[in-house]
C-alpha positions as CSV (number, residue, x, y, z in Angstrom):
1,M,69.6,-127.2,-24.0
2,N,68.0,-129.1,-21.0
3,F,69.6,-127.9,-17.5
4,S,67.8,-130.4,-15.6
5,F,70.0,-132.4,-13.4
6,S,69.9,-136.4,-13.6
7,E,68.7,-138.4,-10.9
8,D,72.3,-138.9,-9.6
9,Q,73.2,-135.4,-9.5
10,V,69.7,-134.6,-7.7
11,L,70.8,-137.3,-5.1
12,L,74.3,-135.7,-4.8
13,R,72.8,-132.1,-4.2
14,N,70.3,-133.3,-1.9
15,S,72.9,-135.3,0.2
16,V,75.3,-132.5,0.5
17,R,72.6,-130.1,1.3
18,S,71.1,-132.3,4.1
19,F,74.7,-132.7,5.5
20,L,75.4,-129.2,5.5
21,D,72.2,-128.2,6.9
22,E,73.0,-130.4,10.1
23,H,76.7,-129.8,10.3
24,C,77.1,-126.2,9.1
25,T,74.4,-124.0,10.4
26,P,75.0,-120.4,10.6
27,A,76.6,-120.8,14.1
28,H,79.5,-122.8,12.4
29,P,80.8,-120.1,10.3
30,R,80.4,-117.5,12.9
31,A,82.5,-119.8,15.2
32,M,85.2,-120.3,12.7
33,M,85.8,-116.4,12.3
34,D,87.7,-116.5,15.6
35,D,89.3,-119.8,15.1
36,A,93.0,-119.6,14.3
37,R,92.6,-122.1,11.5
38,G,89.4,-120.9,10.1
39,Y,88.0,-124.2,9.7
40,D,87.0,-127.4,11.5
41,P,89.3,-130.5,10.7
42,A,86.7,-132.9,11.9
43,L,84.2,-131.5,9.4
44,W,86.9,-131.6,6.7
45,N,87.4,-135.2,7.5
46,E,83.7,-136.1,7.4
47,M,83.6,-134.3,3.8
48,A,86.5,-136.5,2.7
49,K,84.9,-139.6,3.7
50,L,81.8,-138.7,1.9
51,G,83.9,-138.3,-1.3
52,W,83.5,-134.5,-1.7
53,L,87.2,-133.8,-1.7
54,G,87.7,-136.2,-4.7
55,L,84.6,-135.6,-6.9
56,P,86.5,-134.6,-9.9
57,F,89.4,-136.8,-9.6
58,P,89.9,-140.0,-11.6
59,E,89.1,-143.1,-9.5
60,Q,92.7,-144.5,-9.8
61,H,93.6,-141.3,-7.8
62,G,91.0,-142.1,-5.1
63,G,88.4,-139.9,-6.5
64,A,84.7,-140.3,-7.7
65,G,85.6,-139.8,-11.3
66,L,82.8,-137.1,-11.7
67,G,83.1,-134.1,-14.0
68,L,82.8,-130.3,-13.4
69,V,78.9,-130.2,-13.3
70,E,78.8,-132.4,-10.1
71,L,81.8,-130.4,-8.6
72,A,79.7,-127.2,-9.3
73,I,76.7,-128.7,-7.6
74,A,78.6,-129.5,-4.5
75,I,80.2,-126.0,-4.5
76,E,76.9,-124.2,-4.9
77,E,75.6,-126.0,-1.9
78,L,78.8,-125.1,0.2
79,G,78.0,-121.5,-0.9
80,R,74.5,-121.8,0.1
81,A,75.8,-122.9,3.6
82,A,78.5,-120.2,3.7
83,Y,80.8,-123.1,4.3
84,P,84.2,-121.9,6.0
85,G,87.2,-124.1,4.7
86,P,89.7,-124.7,2.1
87,Y,87.6,-126.5,-0.4
88,L,87.7,-124.3,-3.3
89,A,91.5,-123.7,-2.7
90,T,92.3,-127.4,-2.3
91,V,90.0,-129.3,-4.8
92,V,89.8,-126.5,-7.5
93,L,93.1,-124.6,-7.4
94,G,95.3,-127.3,-6.2
95,G,93.6,-130.6,-7.5
96,L,92.5,-129.5,-10.9
97,A,95.7,-127.8,-11.6
98,L,97.8,-131.2,-11.0
99,L,95.0,-132.9,-13.1
100,L,95.5,-130.3,-15.9
101,G,99.4,-130.2,-15.8
102,G,100.9,-132.3,-13.2
103,S,103.1,-135.4,-13.9
104,A,102.0,-138.9,-13.2
105,A,104.2,-139.0,-10.2
106,Q,102.7,-135.7,-8.8
107,K,99.1,-136.7,-9.4
108,D,99.9,-140.3,-7.7
109,K,101.5,-138.4,-4.7
110,W,99.1,-135.6,-4.2
111,L,95.4,-136.4,-5.6
112,P,94.8,-139.5,-3.3
113,A,96.2,-137.4,-0.4
114,I,93.8,-134.4,-1.3
115,A,90.7,-136.8,-1.7
116,S,91.2,-138.5,1.7
117,G,91.6,-135.1,3.3
118,E,95.1,-135.7,4.5
119,K,96.6,-132.8,2.5
120,R,95.3,-129.5,1.6
121,A,96.4,-127.2,-1.4
122,S,96.2,-123.8,-2.8
123,A,97.6,-121.7,-5.6
124,A,99.1,-118.2,-5.6
125,L,97.9,-116.7,-8.7
126,M,97.8,-112.9,-7.9
127,E,100.6,-110.5,-7.5
128,D,101.1,-106.7,-6.9
129,A,99.8,-106.0,-10.3
130,L,96.3,-107.4,-9.1
131,D,96.0,-108.9,-12.7
132,W,94.5,-112.4,-13.3
133,D,96.2,-112.5,-16.7
134,P,99.0,-115.3,-16.2
135,A,101.1,-113.0,-18.5
136,S,101.4,-110.5,-15.7
137,T,103.3,-112.9,-13.5
138,A,106.5,-111.2,-12.1
139,A,107.8,-113.7,-9.6
140,T,111.2,-115.3,-11.0
141,A,112.6,-118.7,-10.8
142,V,116.2,-119.6,-11.7
143,T,118.0,-122.9,-11.9
144,A,120.2,-123.7,-8.7
145,G,122.1,-126.9,-9.0
146,D,119.5,-129.8,-9.6
147,G,116.6,-127.6,-8.5
148,W,115.1,-124.1,-8.5
149,T,115.3,-121.0,-6.8
150,I,111.9,-118.8,-6.6
151,S,111.6,-115.2,-5.4
152,G,108.5,-113.2,-5.5
153,V,105.4,-111.7,-3.7
154,K,102.0,-113.2,-4.0
155,R,98.8,-111.6,-2.9
156,F,95.4,-113.0,-1.7
157,V,96.7,-116.7,-1.5
158,P,93.7,-118.4,-0.2
159,W,94.1,-120.7,2.8
160,A,97.8,-120.9,2.4
161,H,98.2,-121.0,6.3
162,V,96.8,-124.4,6.3
163,A,98.0,-125.6,3.0
164,D,100.3,-128.5,2.6
165,I,101.4,-127.3,-0.9
166,V,100.9,-124.0,-3.0
167,L,101.3,-124.1,-6.8
168,V,103.3,-120.7,-7.5
169,P,103.6,-119.5,-11.1
170,A,107.1,-117.9,-11.6
171,R,109.1,-116.8,-14.8
172,S,112.0,-119.0,-15.5
173,P,114.4,-118.8,-18.5
174,E,112.2,-121.0,-20.4
175,G,109.1,-119.0,-19.8
176,L,106.1,-119.0,-17.4
177,S,106.4,-122.2,-15.1
178,L,104.5,-123.5,-12.3
179,F,106.0,-124.9,-9.3
180,L,104.9,-126.8,-6.1
181,V,106.1,-125.0,-3.0
182,D,105.6,-125.9,0.6
183,P,104.5,-122.7,2.6
184,K,106.1,-123.9,5.5
185,Q,109.6,-124.2,4.1
186,A,112.5,-121.8,4.6
187,G,112.2,-118.5,2.8
188,V,108.5,-118.6,2.6
189,A,106.8,-115.7,4.7
190,L,102.9,-115.6,5.3
191,R,101.0,-112.8,6.5
192,R,97.3,-112.8,6.8
193,M,95.3,-110.4,4.7
194,V,91.6,-109.7,6.0
195,G,88.8,-109.4,3.5
196,I,85.2,-108.6,3.7
197,D,84.2,-112.2,4.4
198,L,85.6,-113.2,7.8
199,C,85.0,-117.0,7.1
200,S,87.4,-117.1,4.3
201,R,91.4,-116.5,4.7
202,W,93.8,-115.3,2.4
203,S,97.6,-114.6,3.0
204,E,100.4,-112.6,1.4
205,M,103.0,-115.0,0.5
206,R,106.6,-113.9,0.0
207,L,109.3,-116.0,-1.5
208,E,112.9,-115.1,-1.0
209,S,115.4,-117.4,-2.7
210,V,113.1,-120.6,-2.0
211,R,114.6,-123.7,-2.9
212,V,112.6,-126.5,-4.7
213,G,113.7,-129.6,-6.3
214,A,113.5,-130.4,-10.0
215,D,110.4,-132.6,-9.1
216,A,108.6,-129.5,-8.0
217,V,107.9,-128.3,-11.6
218,V,104.4,-128.8,-12.8
219,G,104.6,-130.0,-16.3
220,Q,107.7,-128.8,-18.2
221,P,109.3,-125.5,-17.4
222,G,108.0,-122.9,-19.7
223,T,104.6,-124.5,-20.4
224,A,102.6,-123.2,-17.6
225,G,100.6,-120.5,-19.5
226,P,97.8,-122.7,-21.0
227,V,97.5,-124.7,-17.8
228,L,97.0,-121.6,-15.8
229,E,94.4,-120.0,-18.3
230,S,92.6,-123.5,-18.2
231,L,92.6,-123.5,-14.5
232,L,91.5,-119.8,-14.2
233,R,88.3,-120.7,-16.3
234,R,87.5,-123.6,-14.1
235,A,88.2,-121.6,-10.9
236,A,85.9,-118.7,-12.3
237,V,82.9,-121.2,-12.9
238,C,83.4,-122.8,-9.5
239,A,83.5,-119.5,-7.7
240,S,80.4,-118.5,-9.8
241,A,78.8,-121.7,-8.5
242,E,79.5,-120.7,-4.9
243,M,78.1,-117.2,-5.6
244,L,74.9,-118.8,-6.8
245,G,74.4,-120.8,-3.8
246,A,74.9,-117.7,-1.7
247,A,72.4,-115.7,-4.0
248,R,70.0,-118.6,-3.8
249,R,70.0,-118.7,0.1
250,C,69.5,-114.9,0.3
251,L,66.5,-115.4,-2.0
252,D,64.9,-118.2,0.1
253,M,65.4,-116.1,3.1
254,S,63.7,-113.1,1.5
255,V,60.8,-115.2,0.5
256,E,60.3,-116.8,3.8
257,Y,60.8,-113.2,5.6
258,A,58.2,-111.8,3.2
259,K,55.6,-114.3,4.2
260,V,55.9,-113.8,8.0
261,R,56.9,-110.0,8.4
262,E,53.6,-108.0,8.8
263,Q,53.0,-104.3,8.1
264,F,49.8,-102.6,8.2
265,G,48.2,-106.0,9.3
266,Q,49.3,-108.1,6.5
267,P,52.4,-110.0,5.2
268,I,54.8,-107.5,3.4
269,G,55.0,-110.3,0.6
270,S,51.5,-109.2,-0.4
271,F,52.7,-105.6,-1.4
272,Q,53.4,-105.4,-5.2
273,A,56.9,-103.8,-4.7
274,I,58.1,-106.6,-2.6
275,R,56.6,-109.3,-5.0
276,H,58.1,-107.8,-7.9
277,R,61.6,-107.5,-6.2
278,C,61.5,-111.2,-5.4
279,A,60.3,-112.2,-8.8
280,E,63.5,-110.1,-10.1
281,M,65.7,-112.0,-7.7
282,L,64.6,-115.3,-8.8
283,L,65.1,-114.3,-12.5
284,E,68.6,-113.4,-11.6
285,V,69.1,-116.7,-9.7
286,E,67.7,-118.7,-12.5
287,N,69.7,-117.0,-15.2
288,S,72.9,-117.5,-13.1
289,H,71.9,-121.3,-12.6
290,S,71.8,-121.6,-16.4
291,A,75.2,-119.7,-16.8
292,V,77.0,-121.9,-14.3
293,Y,76.0,-125.3,-15.4
294,Y,76.4,-124.5,-19.1
295,A,79.8,-123.5,-18.5
296,A,80.6,-126.3,-16.4
297,W,79.4,-128.6,-19.0
298,A,81.1,-126.8,-21.8
299,L,84.6,-126.9,-20.1
300,E,84.1,-130.7,-19.2
301,A,83.0,-131.5,-22.8
302,G,85.7,-129.4,-24.5
303,A,83.0,-127.4,-26.3
304,E,84.1,-125.0,-28.8
305,D,82.6,-122.1,-26.8
306,A,84.0,-123.3,-23.5
307,A,86.1,-120.4,-22.8
308,V,83.5,-117.8,-23.6
309,A,80.9,-119.7,-21.6
310,A,83.2,-119.5,-18.8
311,S,83.8,-115.8,-19.2
312,I,80.0,-115.2,-19.6
313,C,79.2,-117.2,-16.6
314,K,81.7,-115.4,-14.3
315,S,80.6,-111.7,-15.7
316,Y,77.2,-112.3,-15.3
317,V,77.1,-114.1,-11.9
318,S,79.4,-111.7,-10.3
319,E,76.8,-108.9,-11.0
320,S,73.8,-111.0,-10.5
321,A,74.8,-112.2,-7.1
322,R,75.5,-108.9,-6.0
323,R,72.2,-107.5,-7.1
324,V,70.4,-110.6,-5.4
325,C,72.0,-110.2,-2.0
326,G,71.6,-106.4,-2.2
327,D,68.0,-106.7,-2.8
328,S,67.5,-109.3,-0.1
329,I,68.8,-106.8,2.5
330,Q,66.3,-104.2,1.1
331,V,63.6,-107.0,1.5
332,H,64.5,-107.5,5.1
333,G,64.8,-103.7,5.9
334,G,66.7,-102.7,8.9
335,I,67.1,-106.2,10.4
336,G,69.1,-107.1,7.1
337,F,72.0,-104.8,8.0
338,T,72.6,-106.2,11.6
339,W,75.4,-108.4,12.7
340,E,73.0,-110.9,14.5
341,Y,71.1,-111.6,11.4
342,D,72.8,-114.3,9.2
343,L,71.9,-112.4,5.9
344,H,75.4,-110.9,5.9
345,L,77.2,-114.2,5.9
346,Y,76.0,-114.9,2.4
347,M,76.1,-111.5,1.0
348,K,79.9,-111.2,2.1
349,R,80.6,-114.5,0.6
350,A,79.3,-113.4,-2.6
351,K,81.0,-110.0,-2.5
352,A,84.3,-111.5,-1.7
353,L,84.2,-113.9,-4.6
354,E,83.2,-111.3,-7.2
355,P,86.7,-110.1,-8.0
356,L,88.3,-113.8,-7.7
357,F,89.5,-115.1,-10.8
358,G,88.6,-112.0,-12.7
359,D,85.6,-109.7,-12.3
360,A,82.8,-108.8,-14.7
361,E,85.0,-106.1,-16.4
362,F,88.0,-108.5,-16.9
363,H,85.9,-111.3,-18.3
364,R,83.9,-108.9,-20.7
365,E,87.3,-107.7,-22.0
366,L,88.1,-111.5,-22.5
367,I,84.8,-111.9,-24.5
368,T,85.5,-109.0,-26.5
369,R,89.0,-110.2,-27.5
370,H,87.5,-113.6,-28.3
371,V,84.9,-112.1,-30.6
372,A,87.3,-109.7,-32.3
373,G,89.7,-112.5,-32.9
374,A,87.0,-114.7,-34.4
375,R,86.2,-112.3,-37.3
């Protein structure tokens, strides 16, 4: 398997990195921590003009017509910059969900608006059970006239406070269904939930008899299970790509620091213990790279092992990124723990993403079930 990028993919990576190095220096995520919205709309619009918000969407819907590999490349660079904004929520959770299960009318309405930066989206996938399995959904939806009434409580909904639409799974008489809900409409209450990464935003979303029309159903009622499973695999791989970017940034910072920090009259990088630790960090990062991009390719190509590859990716990268970021702090010593030093921006981003869309234990369980079912 050749994991080298094509010339176009290298060009995409370099252009995204160059833009973020200029417009998303560490001062930017720090500034957004205290911003009410949590992201810069001007920067968001620039990303839209560059085509980043429509990377995986078909050209007829205003997108670039690229695949999950190219999307993962862009998201890795966003993780490397600790970008604060609703990119993963909008493009992956919202956009890919509509691509997977939306009607032609829903795609025509929302995908061009997302790609242009005009609209933002999210998905409310977790509830009180804190279980990523779609089968654990407890929110309910009942028919009301020519529409539906939805009730339930969703936890850790990313960037719901700036979203124009949220995809909400709920149990209808037909089975598990997926609905488009405006988070600003009557009956919806949002409450901010604060996590370890202050550059990311989550909300508790309470729905009390929220009325939506018949056109709010994504696909057909009772058919959301396979769509949500496919979406969770893609979200897990994209979250892994962002963790990979954060881990790679921590590795780069550690290597640079080891070259200039001196002890006993020589750079600490000359000490065997530091060299070995940095080498192990590089090994973890490169293994994560292979896991992320193979899983992205497998999902895009519809490979037989795509589901297992996605779970292997998320289970490995979740722990690998944590180790790399933790080792980076050890390489830096005392300064690595300080608020003023930028290392914590990337460590917290990786740690916040670790449980999202299933942690290592969750995905190992999926792998075990698949292996047992294949026998």
